[in-house]
LUMNU-80643 format. One line per field, with one value per residue (C-alpha): residue number from 0; x, y, z. Coordinates in Angstrom, 3 decimals, always signed. Example, Ala and Ser with C-alpha at 12.3 -4.5 7.8 and 13.67 -1.06 7.14 Angstrom:
2
resi	c(0  1)
xx	c(+12.300  +13.670)
yy	c(-4.500  -1.060)
zz	c(+7.800  +7.140)
//
This chain:
314
resi	c(0  1  2  3  4  5  6  7  8  9  10  11  12  13  14  15  16  17  18  19  20  21  22  23  24  25  26  27  28  29  30  31  32  33  34  35  36  37  38  39  40  41  42  43  44  45  46  47  48  49  50  51  52  53  54  55  56  57  58  59  60  61  62  63  64  65  66  67  68  69  70  71  72  73  74  75  76  77  78  79  80  81  82  83  84  85  86  87  88  89  90  91  92  93  94  95  96  97  98  99  100  101  102  103  104  105  106  107  108  109  110  111  112  113  114  115  116  117  118  119  120  121  122  123  124  125  126  127  128  129  130  131  132  133  134  135  136  137  138  139  140  141  142  143  144  145  146  147  148  149  150  151  152  153  154  155  156  157  158  159  160  161  162  163  164  165  166  167  168  169  170  171  172  173  174  175  176  177  178  179  180  181  182  183  184  185  186  187  188  189  190  191  192  193  194  195  196  197  198  199  200  201  202  203  204  205  206  207  208  209  210  211  212  213  214  215  216  217  218  219  220  221  222  223  224  225  226  227  228  229  230  231  232  233  234  235  236  237  238  239  240  241  242  243  244  245  246  247  248  249  250  251  252  253  254  255  256  257  258  259  260  261  262  263  264  265  266  267  268  269  270  271  272  273  274  275  276  277  278  279  280  281  282  283  284  285  286  287  288  289  290  291  292  293  294  295  296  297  298  299  300  301  302  303  304  305  306  307  308  309  310  311  312  313)
xx	c(+126.613  +123.935  +121.162  +118.934  +115.262  +112.868  +109.929  +107.198  +104.135  +101.428  +100.828  +100.640  +104.006  +103.412  +102.299  +105.271  +107.682  +106.191  +106.443  +110.019  +111.020  +109.656  +110.794  +114.333  +114.481  +113.231  +115.617  +118.528  +121.191  +119.872  +118.804  +115.104  +115.031  +112.211  +111.708  +112.856  +116.103  +117.212  +120.011  +119.575  +121.847  +119.787  +116.570  +118.164  +119.398  +116.186  +114.602  +112.125  +110.219  +108.023  +104.804  +101.746  +99.272  +101.945  +101.201  +101.955  +104.342  +106.326  +106.788  +107.787  +110.988  +112.282  +112.969  +114.242  +111.634  +110.770  +108.258  +106.702  +105.787  +102.498  +101.930  +98.189  +96.259  +93.967  +95.725  +92.884  +93.759  +97.399  +96.375  +94.238  +97.003  +99.656  +97.764  +100.525  +103.358  +104.994  +106.349  +104.811  +102.663  +102.992  +100.178  +100.501  +99.726  +100.340  +98.897  +98.162  +95.980  +93.853  +93.544  +92.535  +89.891  +88.536  +88.244  +86.321  +84.027  +83.209  +82.705  +80.258  +78.510  +77.838  +76.692  +73.981  +73.338  +72.749  +70.416  +72.563  +71.133  +67.623  +68.657  +70.511  +67.354  +65.319  +67.728  +67.146  +63.409  +63.842  +62.152  +62.784  +62.012  +63.786  +63.820  +64.406  +68.027  +68.626  +71.537  +74.523  +73.835  +70.406  +71.906  +73.117  +76.113  +76.907  +80.526  +81.456  +85.161  +87.239  +90.749  +93.325  +91.176  +87.876  +89.016  +90.291  +87.043  +84.932  +86.775  +86.454  +82.683  +82.442  +84.454  +81.845  +79.018  +77.571  +76.354  +78.531  +78.034  +80.982  +81.119  +83.974  +84.376  +85.973  +85.403  +87.285  +87.278  +87.121  +86.725  +83.274  +81.921  +79.559  +81.271  +79.689  +80.854  +79.569  +76.353  +74.076  +76.161  +75.963  +72.171  +72.049  +74.259  +72.251  +68.920  +70.183  +72.060  +70.564  +73.770  +75.757  +79.444  +81.378  +85.161  +85.544  +88.334  +87.346  +87.535  +85.621  +83.496  +82.679  +81.856  +78.154  +77.733  +75.465  +72.667  +68.853  +68.489  +71.051  +70.094  +66.472  +67.531  +68.412  +65.782  +63.457  +65.075  +68.593  +71.565  +74.729  +78.380  +80.661  +84.356  +85.483  +85.259  +82.547  +82.336  +80.940  +77.771  +75.160  +74.415  +71.080  +69.937  +70.954  +69.016  +65.937  +66.035  +66.566  +63.828  +61.243  +61.987  +63.408  +66.821  +67.188  +70.652  +73.952  +77.424  +79.561  +83.303  +84.127  +82.653  +82.926  +84.378  +86.528  +86.321  +82.557  +81.282  +79.311  +76.276  +75.999  +72.630  +74.456  +75.645  +72.186  +70.324  +68.850  +69.610  +73.208  +76.346  +79.176  +82.792  +85.850  +87.607  +88.919  +88.001  +91.537  +94.258  +97.756  +99.862  +103.136  +105.434  +104.280  +103.857  +107.378  +108.772  +106.879  +108.233  +111.786  +111.678  +110.302  +112.941  +115.743  +114.873  +114.806  +118.166  +119.889  +118.093  +116.445  +113.025  +109.990  +107.116  +103.768  +102.280  +98.834  +97.285  +96.591  +93.818  +91.952  +92.687  +93.960)
yy	c(+94.149  +96.406  +94.777  +96.444  +95.893  +96.572  +98.900  +98.087  +100.293  +102.055  +105.070  +108.803  +110.557  +112.099  +108.801  +106.929  +109.566  +109.413  +105.617  +105.584  +108.094  +106.117  +102.745  +103.956  +105.367  +102.119  +99.909  +102.288  +99.571  +98.518  +100.282  +100.473  +101.158  +101.959  +99.443  +101.827  +102.563  +98.945  +97.518  +94.256  +92.538  +93.844  +92.580  +89.184  +89.021  +90.169  +87.604  +89.958  +93.062  +95.628  +96.098  +98.356  +97.785  +96.272  +95.226  +91.568  +92.691  +94.635  +91.594  +89.493  +91.538  +89.489  +85.872  +84.747  +86.386  +84.282  +86.587  +90.030  +92.235  +94.007  +97.383  +96.611  +94.181  +93.239  +91.240  +89.814  +91.887  +90.895  +87.240  +87.520  +89.275  +86.685  +83.387  +81.775  +83.024  +80.844  +83.527  +83.975  +86.994  +88.495  +90.852  +93.807  +92.744  +95.875  +96.046  +99.727  +98.721  +96.579  +99.475  +101.843  +99.437  +98.837  +102.595  +102.916  +100.015  +101.588  +105.070  +103.972  +101.487  +104.393  +106.468  +103.878  +103.029  +106.711  +107.103  +109.761  +109.230  +109.896  +113.043  +114.297  +113.787  +115.630  +118.572  +118.938  +119.374  +121.397  +118.669  +118.634  +115.140  +112.885  +109.093  +106.365  +105.222  +101.547  +100.568  +99.147  +95.789  +95.812  +96.244  +93.044  +93.510  +90.821  +90.779  +88.759  +87.977  +87.149  +87.507  +89.914  +92.964  +91.335  +90.148  +93.593  +95.205  +92.657  +93.215  +96.991  +96.653  +94.350  +96.842  +99.496  +97.293  +95.926  +92.356  +90.885  +87.785  +86.824  +84.588  +82.990  +80.044  +77.905  +78.063  +80.895  +82.000  +85.666  +86.757  +88.135  +87.224  +84.408  +82.964  +80.783  +79.235  +77.524  +78.125  +77.517  +79.811  +82.554  +82.353  +82.479  +85.580  +87.358  +86.697  +88.339  +91.329  +94.767  +96.098  +93.836  +94.590  +92.902  +92.523  +89.385  +88.897  +88.787  +85.175  +82.896  +81.765  +85.237  +86.825  +87.715  +86.299  +89.183  +88.803  +88.905  +85.711  +86.395  +90.059  +88.936  +87.062  +90.308  +91.628  +94.379  +97.828  +96.371  +98.348  +97.320  +98.400  +97.100  +97.716  +94.597  +94.487  +95.533  +92.081  +90.561  +92.673  +92.439  +96.131  +95.529  +93.326  +95.992  +98.660  +96.439  +95.833  +99.530  +100.629  +98.197  +99.295  +96.011  +97.609  +101.076  +102.227  +101.118  +102.559  +101.618  +102.171  +99.700  +99.176  +96.985  +99.954  +102.542  +105.491  +105.113  +106.309  +109.583  +107.843  +105.319  +105.484  +104.918  +108.537  +110.040  +107.333  +108.794  +105.650  +105.113  +106.745  +106.638  +106.706  +106.834  +103.671  +105.327  +102.863  +101.609  +103.266  +101.877  +104.034  +104.555  +104.936  +101.842  +99.758  +100.598  +99.129  +95.881  +95.747  +96.472  +93.776  +91.160  +91.900  +92.132  +88.658  +87.254  +88.710  +87.608  +84.323  +83.301  +83.418  +84.281  +85.619  +83.836  +84.212  +84.143  +80.760  +81.107  +78.482  +80.276  +83.812  +85.074)
zz	c(+83.525  +82.088  +80.074  +77.491  +78.416  +75.511  +76.157  +73.638  +73.814  +71.860  +74.072  +73.642  +73.552  +76.980  +78.532  +77.098  +78.361  +81.864  +81.989  +80.748  +83.392  +86.349  +84.995  +84.367  +87.883  +89.418  +87.399  +87.048  +86.848  +83.431  +80.242  +79.340  +75.625  +73.205  +70.419  +67.684  +69.545  +69.994  +67.892  +65.998  +68.526  +71.454  +69.876  +69.350  +72.941  +74.632  +76.946  +78.645  +77.543  +79.269  +77.299  +77.145  +74.300  +72.006  +68.439  +67.594  +64.871  +67.449  +69.681  +66.678  +66.637  +69.597  +68.514  +71.944  +74.165  +77.242  +78.936  +78.883  +81.817  +81.178  +82.772  +83.031  +85.224  +82.339  +79.621  +77.533  +74.455  +74.729  +74.956  +71.830  +69.912  +70.845  +70.597  +68.547  +70.753  +73.375  +75.713  +79.168  +80.022  +83.489  +84.422  +86.779  +90.345  +92.366  +95.905  +95.272  +92.325  +94.644  +97.080  +94.290  +93.000  +96.497  +96.953  +93.674  +94.551  +97.906  +96.418  +93.731  +96.012  +98.370  +95.386  +94.753  +98.414  +99.255  +96.243  +94.572  +91.055  +92.374  +94.227  +91.162  +89.079  +91.716  +91.591  +87.866  +88.498  +91.718  +93.729  +97.493  +98.731  +101.201  +100.923  +103.532  +103.906  +104.771  +106.981  +105.072  +106.741  +105.120  +101.658  +99.990  +97.718  +95.161  +94.009  +90.933  +90.857  +93.925  +92.617  +94.015  +93.288  +94.237  +97.645  +98.572  +97.417  +99.293  +102.558  +102.202  +101.757  +104.775  +106.838  +106.011  +107.213  +103.966  +103.648  +100.901  +98.762  +96.566  +93.514  +91.617  +89.249  +91.980  +95.708  +97.411  +101.043  +102.043  +105.677  +106.407  +102.960  +102.025  +98.977  +96.323  +93.067  +89.943  +88.011  +90.991  +93.158  +90.532  +90.459  +94.267  +94.402  +91.718  +93.441  +96.648  +95.220  +95.720  +94.141  +91.813  +91.181  +88.398  +88.723  +86.607  +84.061  +80.402  +79.232  +76.880  +79.825  +81.164  +77.791  +77.866  +81.369  +82.355  +79.803  +79.647  +81.678  +84.388  +84.847  +85.267  +88.417  +90.199  +92.644  +91.404  +91.622  +91.834  +90.524  +88.717  +88.688  +85.941  +86.628  +84.752  +80.946  +78.516  +76.907  +80.115  +80.018  +77.254  +76.697  +74.946  +77.821  +80.334  +78.458  +78.325  +82.077  +82.812  +80.422  +81.793  +85.356  +86.600  +87.267  +88.770  +87.703  +86.192  +86.742  +83.731  +83.563  +80.763  +77.301  +74.222  +72.359  +74.112  +74.005  +74.057  +70.634  +70.604  +69.104  +71.956  +73.774  +77.051  +77.163  +77.506  +79.417  +82.592  +84.601  +83.508  +84.873  +82.308  +83.501  +81.179  +82.460  +85.628  +88.400  +88.992  +86.921  +87.265  +89.591  +87.739  +90.736  +92.630  +89.470  +88.302  +91.526  +90.875  +87.319  +88.475  +91.151  +88.727  +86.089  +88.638  +90.004  +86.492  +85.527  +88.741  +89.481  +86.215  +87.912  +85.773  +87.925  +88.043  +84.574  +82.980  +82.198  +78.472  +78.608  +81.414  +80.273  +83.647)
//
């Protein structure tokens, strides 16, 4: 029996069309239907929906909704928008997403490790000067966040010879990584990190975690990569530490406001590399298979996949 699965999204027309195509191919035995094409009876009957940036009013159209499958790994905005709702939120956990993030972490770690910002600045002034290159084992990498994405990134860095220190709220083991937890563990990781990478989820406890005080714990000339969420990093504090020479460079892929406004000082800062939220984009083909499998198991077995803890935010 075919079931109508709502697709609730606020995407560009081209992006929505692309998602619908791959999702319908992956779950061809059922009907994936845009919100505006659903009948009243289909809305009433819906127990699960596929969502991407939905508005709360859109989800209110489904009185019997049990869970939603997000197409994104990050769900903090969806959590905020649906605080009063009682349906479960299942985030995207695609192994390919972890591989993509690990690739980005390695690429931009090497960018900093190999002193690329300095050589780019030298090119602009036609300066020919070589600088010493430490071995990867001599470069301490601090990694904040040891979830699915963080563990994959940490192991990739270890494989390439870097010395990696990992931090999470609770103790977590990762092969080849010295892992720490709690406030004291965070301070220890920061003090040792020549390059600090943030992959933490955005929660009440991580908001503003990287501020004047915590950034001051980093060694002189340390660099920062933020591939997590803009709310975790105090931008004014970062600018202060870059401007006073304590930090050497920051690679920023996420911001409090996206797209980054034209008037932001981050665009033109000599020691900041701005990226347009491209570290780990969802791969439509592999993600659609995850979505199809989760929905198929629910429709045949009544099984809702592991969902986000609304109190923790992830």
